[in-house]
C-alpha positions in Angstrom: 104.4 80.0 93.6 107.7 81.7 92.9 110.8 80.7 94.9 112.2 83.7 96.7 115.8 84.4 97.5 116.9 85.1 101.1 117.2 88.8 100.2 113.6 88.8 98.8 112.4 87.0 102.0 114.0 89.7 104.1 112.2 92.4 102.1 108.8 90.7 102.6 109.5 90.3 106.3 110.4 94.0 106.5 107.2 95.0 104.7 105.1 92.9 107.1 107.0 94.5 110.1 106.1 98.0 108.6 102.4 97.0 108.7 101.8 96.4 105.0 98.6 94.6 104.0 98.6 91.6 101.8 97.5 93.7 98.8 100.3 96.1 99.4 102.8 93.3 99.7 101.4 91.8 96.5 101.9 95.1 94.7 105.4 95.6 96.0 106.4 92.1 95.0 105.3 92.9 91.5 106.6 96.5 91.2 109.9 96.2 93.2 110.9 92.6 92.7 109.2 91.7 89.4 107.4 88.7 91.0 103.8 88.2 90.1 101.7 86.4 92.7 98.0 86.0 93.4 96.6 87.4 96.6 96.2 83.9 97.9 99.8 83.0 97.1 100.9 86.1 99.0 98.8 85.0 102.0 100.4 81.5 101.9 103.9 83.1 101.6 103.3 85.2 104.7 102.1 82.1 106.5 105.0 79.9 105.3 107.4 82.5 106.6 105.6 82.5 110.0 105.0 86.3 109.7 102.1 87.9 111.5 100.2 90.8 109.8 99.5 93.8 112.0 95.9 94.8 112.3 95.4 98.5 112.1 92.5 100.0 113.8 91.2 103.1 112.1 90.5 105.9 114.6 86.9 107.0 114.7 86.2 110.7 114.5 83.2 112.2 116.3 82.2 114.0 113.1 82.6 110.9 110.9 79.3 109.6 109.6 78.3 106.1 110.8 78.2 103.5 108.1 75.1 101.5 108.3 75.3 97.7 107.9 73.6 96.2 104.9 70.2 94.8 105.8 70.0 91.0 105.8 68.7 89.6 102.6 66.7 86.4 102.1 68.3 84.0 99.7 65.1 82.2 99.1 63.0 83.5 96.2 65.7 85.8 94.9 65.9 86.0 91.1 69.6 85.8 90.3 69.1 87.1 86.8 68.1 90.5 88.1 71.0 92.9 88.3 71.8 93.8 91.9 71.7 97.4 92.9 74.8 98.9 94.5 74.4 98.8 98.3 77.7 100.4 99.4 80.3 102.5 97.7 83.8 103.6 98.8 84.7 107.1 97.7 87.3 107.3 95.0 90.9 108.0 96.1 94.0 109.2 94.4 93.7 106.6 91.6 89.9 107.4 91.3 88.9 103.7 91.6 85.3 103.2 92.8 84.2 99.9 94.4 80.6 99.0 94.9 79.1 95.9 96.7 75.9 94.3 95.4 72.9 94.3 97.7 72.3 90.7 96.7 75.3 88.5 95.8 75.4 87.0 92.4 74.7 83.3 92.0 77.4 81.0 93.3 79.2 83.8 95.2 79.5 84.9 98.8 79.7 88.5 97.9 80.0 90.4 94.6 80.0 93.9 93.2 81.5 96.2 90.6 84.5 98.4 90.2 85.1 101.5 88.1 88.8 102.0 87.4 90.4 105.4 87.0 90.2 105.2 83.2 86.4 104.7 83.4 86.5 101.0 82.5 84.1 98.8 84.5 84.6 95.3 85.8 82.6 92.9 88.0 84.3 91.4 91.1 83.3 88.5 93.3 84.4 86.1 96.0 83.2 82.6 95.3 81.8 80.1 97.9 85.4 78.8 98.5 86.7 82.3 99.2 88.5 82.7 95.9 88.4 86.3 94.5 87.8 87.1 90.9 87.5 90.1 88.6 85.7 90.0 85.2 86.3 93.1 83.0 83.3 94.1 81.0 85.5 94.8 77.9 87.3 91.5 76.9 91.1 91.8 77.3 91.0 94.9 79.5 93.8 95.0 82.1 93.8 97.8 84.7 97.0 99.6 85.6 99.1 98.4 88.7 98.1 101.5 90.7 94.4 100.9 90.0 94.8 97.2 91.0 96.5 98.2 94.3 93.8 100.9 94.9 91.0 98.4 94.1 92.4 95.8 96.5 92.6 98.4 99.3 89.1 99.8 98.7 87.7 96.3 98.3 89.1 95.3 101.7 87.6 98.5 103.2 84.1 98.1 101.7 84.0 94.5 102.8 85.1 95.4 106.4 82.5 98.2 106.5 79.8 95.8 105.3 80.7 93.1 107.9 82.4 90.6 105.7 
């Protein structure tokens, strides 16, 4: 993990006070301070600085459709070699990133899915049994843009919350 200067620590503290999420802080560390950190390292940084993230409740509108929870799946007897069908999709935003969650998690993962980045490139994402996230591009060597990464992290957080994870 990178060693931050007192001025950089002040910036991170300010971002947390403004209500930024971990993924937003991760993106700002990279774009504004040139510091590359994993999501988990950012989580540890916030904890080490004794900062408390603010939970934002999204207001519910009467005309907003209700998102059904995913039906429970039985792990026994599931063929892990079958491709899982998308069960939940978050609409694309300004960066046109689309995140889907698999109806049945891939083998050795708690939850998995796919992402389509704004340039049309596809990748598979997962959270393993120890809670570690991962993204595997379908085209070897592909790297999405920073705005796409930030949008993906935001939409992944949203789709996981909507699905009860």
